[in-house]
LUMFI-774066 format. One record per residue: residue number from 0; residue in three letters; x, y, z of N, C-alpha, C in turn. Coordinates in pm, 1 decimal, padded with zeros to 6 digits, m for minus. Layout:
BEGIN
k=NUM r=ala npx=X npy=Y npz=Z capx=X capy=Y capz=Z cpx=X cpy=Y cpz=Z
...
END
This chain:
BEGIN
k=0 r=met npx=09739.6 npy=09345.0 npz=09842.0 capx=09684.2 capy=09349.2 capz=09976.0 cpx=09531.8 cpy=09343.8 cpz=09971.4
k=1 r=leu npx=09472.4 npy=09407.2 npz=09870.6 capx=09325.9 capy=09403.9 capz=09858.6 cpx=09275.6 cpy=09262.5 cpz=09833.7
k=2 r=tyr npx=09345.5 npy=09185.6 npz=09750.8 capx=09304.2 capy=09047.0 capz=09727.0 cpx=09310.9 cpy=08966.5 cpz=09855.7
k=3 r=gln npx=09410.8 npy=08988.6 npz=09936.8 capx=09426.1 capy=08915.2 capz=10062.0 cpx=09320.5 cpy=08953.5 cpz=10164.2
k=4 r=gln npx=09262.8 npy=09072.3 npz=10151.8 capx=09165.1 capy=09121.4 capz=10247.6 cpx=09023.1 cpy=09121.8 cpz=10190.7
k=5 r=asp npx=08994.5 npy=09033.7 npz=10096.1 capx=08861.4 capy=09020.8 capz=10036.1 cpx=08810.7 cpy=09150.4 cpz=09974.2
k=6 r=gly npx=08904.4 npy=09228.3 npz=09917.1 capx=08864.9 capy=09345.9 capz=09840.4 cpx=08848.7 cpy=09474.1 cpz=09918.8
k=7 r=glu npx=08869.1 npy=09469.6 npz=10047.3 capx=08857.0 capy=09589.9 capz=10129.8 cpx=08979.0 cpy=09601.8 cpz=10219.5
k=8 r=leu npx=09032.2 npy=09723.4 npz=10224.9 capx=09150.1 capy=09748.0 capz=10305.9 cpx=09125.6 cpy=09871.4 cpz=10390.3
k=9 r=glu npx=09165.0 npy=09863.9 npz=10514.2 capx=09150.7 capy=09979.8 capz=10601.3 cpx=09230.8 cpy=10096.4 cpz=10543.8
k=10 r=asn npx=09169.1 npy=10211.9 npz=10538.3 capx=09234.8 capy=10330.8 capz=10484.7 cpx=09332.0 cpy=10384.8 cpz=10589.3
k=11 r=asn npx=09447.1 npy=10319.8 npz=10595.2 capx=09551.0 capy=10355.6 capz=10690.8 cpx=09681.9 cpy=10366.2 cpz=10613.0
k=12 r=ile npx=09715.7 npy=10486.1 npz=10569.6 capx=09832.0 capy=10508.9 capz=10484.9 cpx=09959.8 cpy=10461.6 cpz=10553.3
k=13 r=asp npx=09973.6 npy=10485.6 npz=10682.3 capx=10093.4 capy=10442.5 capz=10754.3 cpx=10110.8 cpy=10291.2 cpz=10746.7
k=14 r=phe npx=10003.7 npy=10217.9 npz=10770.4 capx=10006.9 capy=10071.6 capz=10766.8 cpx=10043.0 cpy=10021.2 cpz=10626.9
k=15 r=ile npx=09978.0 npy=10076.5 npz=10526.0 capx=10002.8 capy=10033.5 capz=10388.2 cpx=10146.2 cpy=10064.8 cpz=10347.4
k=16 r=ala npx=10192.3 npy=10185.9 npz=10376.4 capx=10329.1 capy=10225.5 capz=10342.1 cpx=10431.5 cpy=10134.3 cpz=10409.7
k=17 r=his npx=10408.0 npy=10103.8 npz=10535.4 capx=10499.3 capy=10015.6 capz=10608.3 cpx=10503.4 cpy=09876.3 cpz=10545.5
k=18 r=asn npx=10386.6 npy=09819.7 npz=10516.4 capx=10380.2 capy=09683.9 capz=10461.5 cpx=10434.8 cpy=09674.3 cpz=10319.7
k=19 r=leu npx=10420.7 npy=09780.8 npz=10242.7 capx=10472.5 capy=09780.2 capz=10105.8 cpx=10612.6 cpy=09839.7 cpz=10095.6
k=20 r=asn npx=10663.2 npy=09889.2 npz=10208.4 capx=10796.3 capy=09948.0 capz=10215.2 cpx=10812.7 cpy=10065.3 cpz=10118.0
k=21 r=tyr npx=10712.2 npy=10152.8 npz=10115.4 capx=10714.0 capy=10275.8 capz=10036.0 cpx=10685.2 cpy=10392.9 cpz=10128.0
k=22 r=asp npx=10721.6 npy=10511.4 npz=10081.9 capx=10693.0 capy=10628.2 capz=10163.4 cpx=10544.1 cpy=10662.7 cpz=10155.5
k=23 r=lys npx=10495.7 npy=10727.8 npz=10259.0 capx=10353.1 capy=10759.5 capz=10271.5 cpx=10303.5 cpy=10847.5 cpz=10157.7
k=24 r=glu npx=10384.1 npy=10942.0 npz=10112.6 capx=10341.3 capy=11033.2 capz=10007.2 cpx=10315.1 cpy=10958.4 cpz=09876.6
k=25 r=thr npx=10399.6 npy=10861.0 npz=09845.1 capx=10381.0 capy=10781.2 capz=09723.6 cpx=10253.1 cpy=10699.5 cpz=09733.0
k=26 r=ile npx=10231.8 npy=10633.8 npz=09844.6 capx=10111.7 capy=10552.2 capz=09864.4 cpx=09987.7 cpy=10639.5 cpz=09855.2
k=27 r=lys npx=09989.2 npy=10752.1 npz=09921.9 capx=09874.2 capy=10842.8 capz=09919.5 cpx=09845.8 cpy=10890.3 cpz=09777.0
k=28 r=ser npx=09949.5 npy=10921.4 npz=09702.3 capx=09933.1 capy=10965.7 capz=09564.1 cpx=09871.4 cpy=10856.1 cpz=09477.2
k=29 r=val npx=09922.1 npy=10734.6 npz=09490.2 capx=09868.3 capy=10623.7 capz=09409.8 cpx=09721.1 cpy=10600.4 cpz=09442.5
k=30 r=ile npx=09686.5 npy=10604.6 npz=09568.2 capx=09548.5 capy=10580.2 capz=09609.0 cpx=09455.6 cpy=10692.4 cpz=09562.4
k=31 r=glu npx=09500.5 npy=10815.6 npz=09572.4 capx=09410.5 capy=10928.4 capz=09549.6 cpx=09416.2 cpy=10989.4 cpz=09409.5
k=32 r=asp npx=09527.9 npy=10976.1 npz=09337.9 capx=09547.2 capy=11054.2 capz=09216.7 cpx=09520.6 cpy=10983.0 cpz=09084.0
k=33 r=phe npx=09502.4 npy=10854.3 npz=09081.7 capx=09495.5 capy=10782.8 capz=08955.1 cpx=09362.1 cpy=10713.5 cpz=08928.4
k=34 r=asp npx=09263.2 npy=10736.0 npz=09010.4 capx=09131.0 capy=10674.4 capz=08993.9 cpx=09135.2 cpy=10521.9 cpz=08985.9
k=35 r=leu npx=09231.7 npy=10463.7 npz=09052.7 capx=09241.3 capy=10317.5 capz=09056.9 cpx=09161.6 cpy=10259.5 cpz=09172.5
k=36 r=phe npx=09138.7 npy=10340.1 npz=09273.3 capx=09075.5 capy=10293.3 capz=09395.2 cpx=08959.8 cpy=10383.8 cpz=09433.3
k=37 r=lys npx=08866.8 npy=10325.7 npz=09505.9 capx=08761.4 capy=10403.2 capz=09570.9 cpx=08798.3 cpy=10406.7 cpz=09717.9
k=38 r=phe npx=08783.8 npy=10519.7 npz=09780.0 capx=08823.2 capy=10529.6 capz=09919.7 cpx=08736.8 cpy=10629.2 cpz=09992.6
k=39 r=asp npx=08723.1 npy=10605.0 npz=10119.0 capx=08660.1 capy=10701.8 capz=10208.6 cpx=08746.1 cpy=10707.3 cpz=10334.1
k=40 r=asp npx=08694.2 npy=10760.4 npz=10438.9 capx=08774.0 capy=10773.5 capz=10560.8 cpx=08814.4 cpy=10639.2 cpz=10620.9
k=41 r=asp npx=08737.1 npy=10534.6 npz=10592.3 capx=08759.4 capy=10406.2 capz=10658.9 cpx=08814.5 cpy=10295.6 cpz=10569.1
k=42 r=ile npx=08768.4 npy=10288.3 npz=10444.1 capx=08793.7 capy=10172.0 capz=10360.1 cpx=08845.1 cpy=10212.5 cpz=10222.2
k=43 r=ile npx=08937.4 npy=10130.0 npz=10168.2 capx=08984.8 capy=10142.4 capz=10030.2 cpx=08937.1 cpy=10017.9 cpz=09956.9
k=44 r=thr npx=08879.8 npy=10036.4 npz=09839.2 capx=08838.0 capy=09924.7 capz=09755.0 cpx=08881.6 cpy=09952.5 cpz=09611.7
k=45 r=ser npx=08865.8 npy=09851.9 npz=09527.3 capx=08895.8 capy=09864.8 capz=09385.4 cpx=08794.8 cpy=09781.3 cpz=09308.0
k=46 r=asn npx=08727.2 npy=09842.7 npz=09212.8 capx=08631.5 capy=09766.2 capz=09132.2 cpx=08700.0 cpy=09650.9 cpz=09061.5
k=47 r=arg npx=08821.3 npy=09673.1 npz=09011.5 capx=08893.1 capy=09567.0 capz=08940.8 cpx=08922.3 cpy=09449.6 cpz=09033.5
k=48 r=val npx=08963.5 npy=09478.1 npz=09154.1 capx=08991.0 capy=09371.0 capz=09250.1 cpx=08862.2 cpy=09298.8 cpz=09286.8
k=49 r=leu npx=08754.8 npy=09371.7 npz=09310.3 capx=08626.7 capy=09308.7 capz=09343.6 cpx=08578.5 cpy=09219.5 cpz=09229.4
k=50 r=glu npx=08595.2 npy=09265.5 npz=09104.9 capx=08559.0 capy=09183.1 capz=08989.0 cpx=08647.1 cpy=09059.3 cpz=08981.4
k=51 r=gly npx=08776.4 npy=09076.4 npz=09007.7 capx=08868.1 capy=08963.3 capz=09006.7 cpx=08833.2 cpy=08860.2 cpz=09112.3
k=52 r=leu npx=08800.2 npy=08905.9 npz=09230.9 capx=08760.1 capy=08813.9 capz=09337.4 cpx=08631.3 cpy=08739.8 cpz=09301.2
k=53 r=lys npx=08538.5 npy=08810.9 npz=09239.2 capx=08413.2 capy=08747.6 capz=09196.7 cpx=08442.8 cpy=08639.4 cpz=09092.9
k=54 r=glu npx=08529.5 npy=08669.2 npz=08998.4 capx=08565.7 capy=08571.8 capz=08894.8 cpx=08634.4 cpy=08450.3 cpz=08956.3
k=55 r=ile npx=08724.7 npy=08472.6 npz=09048.6 capx=08793.8 capy=08361.7 capz=09115.7 cpx=08693.6 cpy=08274.0 cpz=09189.5
k=56 r=thr npx=08597.7 npy=08334.7 npz=09257.5 capx=08495.9 capy=08259.7 capz=09331.3 cpx=08408.8 cpy=08177.5 cpz=09237.1
k=57 r=glu npx=08368.0 npy=08237.4 npz=09124.9 capx=08284.4 capy=08165.9 capz=09028.6 cpx=08359.5 cpy=08047.4 cpz=08967.7
k=58 r=ile npx=08485.7 npy=08065.8 npz=08933.0 capx=08565.7 capy=07956.3 capz=08877.2 cpx=08580.0 cpy=07845.1 cpz=08980.6
k=59 r=ser npx=08604.9 npy=07882.4 npz=09103.7 capx=08619.6 capy=07783.7 capz=09210.1 cpx=08492.2 cpy=07701.9 cpz=09227.9
k=60 r=lys npx=08377.2 npy=07768.4 npz=09225.2 capx=08249.5 capy=07698.1 capz=09238.8 cpx=08227.6 cpy=07602.5 cpz=09122.3
k=61 r=lys npx=08258.8 npy=07646.5 npz=09000.4 capx=08242.9 capy=07560.9 capz=08882.4 cpx=08333.0 cpy=07438.7 cpz=08891.7
k=62 r=arg npx=08457.0 npy=07459.9 npz=08933.5 capx=08550.6 capy=07348.2 capz=08945.4 cpx=08506.8 cpy=07251.8 cpz=09054.7
k=63 r=ser npx=08455.5 npy=07305.1 npz=09163.3 capx=08407.0 capy=07220.4 capz=09271.5 cpx=08288.7 cpy=07136.2 cpz=09225.0
k=64 r=lys npx=08197.3 npy=07198.7 npz=09152.5 capx=08080.2 capy=07127.8 capz=09100.9 cpx=08123.2 cpy=07018.6 cpz=09003.5
k=65 r=ser npx=08218.2 npy=07051.4 npz=08916.0 capx=08267.3 capy=06954.5 capz=08819.5 cpx=08335.4 cpy=06836.9 cpz=08888.7
k=66 r=ala npx=08413.8 npy=06864.4 npz=08991.0 capx=08481.1 capy=06757.6 capz=09065.4 cpx=08378.9 cpy=06668.7 cpz=09135.2
k=67 r=lys npx=08275.1 npy=06729.8 npz=09189.0 capx=08170.9 capy=06651.5 capz=09256.4 cpx=08100.4 cpy=06560.1 cpz=09157.1
k=68 r=ile npx=08072.4 npy=06611.1 npz=09037.7 capx=08007.9 capy=06529.7 capz=08934.2 cpx=08097.7 cpy=06412.9 cpz=08896.0
k=69 r=arg npx=08228.0 npy=06439.9 npz=08876.2 capx=08321.3 capy=06331.6 capz=08842.1 cpx=08329.8 cpy=06229.5 cpz=08954.6
k=70 r=trp npx=08334.2 npy=06277.5 npz=09078.6 capx=08343.5 capy=06187.6 capz=09192.1 cpx=08218.5 cpy=06099.5 cpz=09200.9
k=71 r=glu npx=08101.6 npy=06158.9 npz=09181.6 capx=07977.2 capy=06082.9 capz=09185.1 cpx=07972.0 cpy=05980.8 cpz=09071.9
k=72 r=ala npx=08021.6 npy=06016.8 npz=08953.7 capx=08022.9 capy=05924.8 capz=08840.2 cpx=08115.5 cpy=05807.4 cpz=08870.2
k=73 r=glu npx=08231.3 npy=05833.9 npz=08925.9 capx=08324.0 capy=05725.9 capz=08962.5 cpx=08264.7 cpy=05637.0 cpz=09071.2
k=74 r=lys npx=08198.1 npy=05699.0 npz=09165.9 capx=08138.0 capy=05624.0 capz=09276.0 cpx=08026.6 cpy=05531.6 cpz=09225.5
k=75 r=ser npx=07950.2 npy=05578.2 npz=09127.5 capx=07839.7 capy=05496.9 capz=09075.2 cpx=07890.1 cpy=05380.6 cpz=08989.6
k=76 r=lys npx=08010.7 npy=05388.7 npz=08935.8 capx=08066.5 capy=05279.5 capz=08855.9 cpx=08107.5 cpy=05162.7 cpz=08941.5
k=77 r=gln npx=08134.6 npy=05186.3 npz=09068.5 capx=08184.0 capy=05080.2 capz=09156.3 cpx=08074.3 cpy=04996.4 cpz=09208.5
END
């Protein structure tokens, strides 16, 4: 869910539990007890997810740049 929401998720245990089809106590425990997430009253984030999103964005930019270079090279041959 964090990847789908650009690394930030509203801190709403009811919403998360409903969407993941788990009980609220389990969701609350996972969020609060294992140091996997950072959370405050409003937002849940994860450094790992934020790093993953950054990596995905960088790879996408590199691939886009490479495709543009190939396209320009093909265009100049014609």
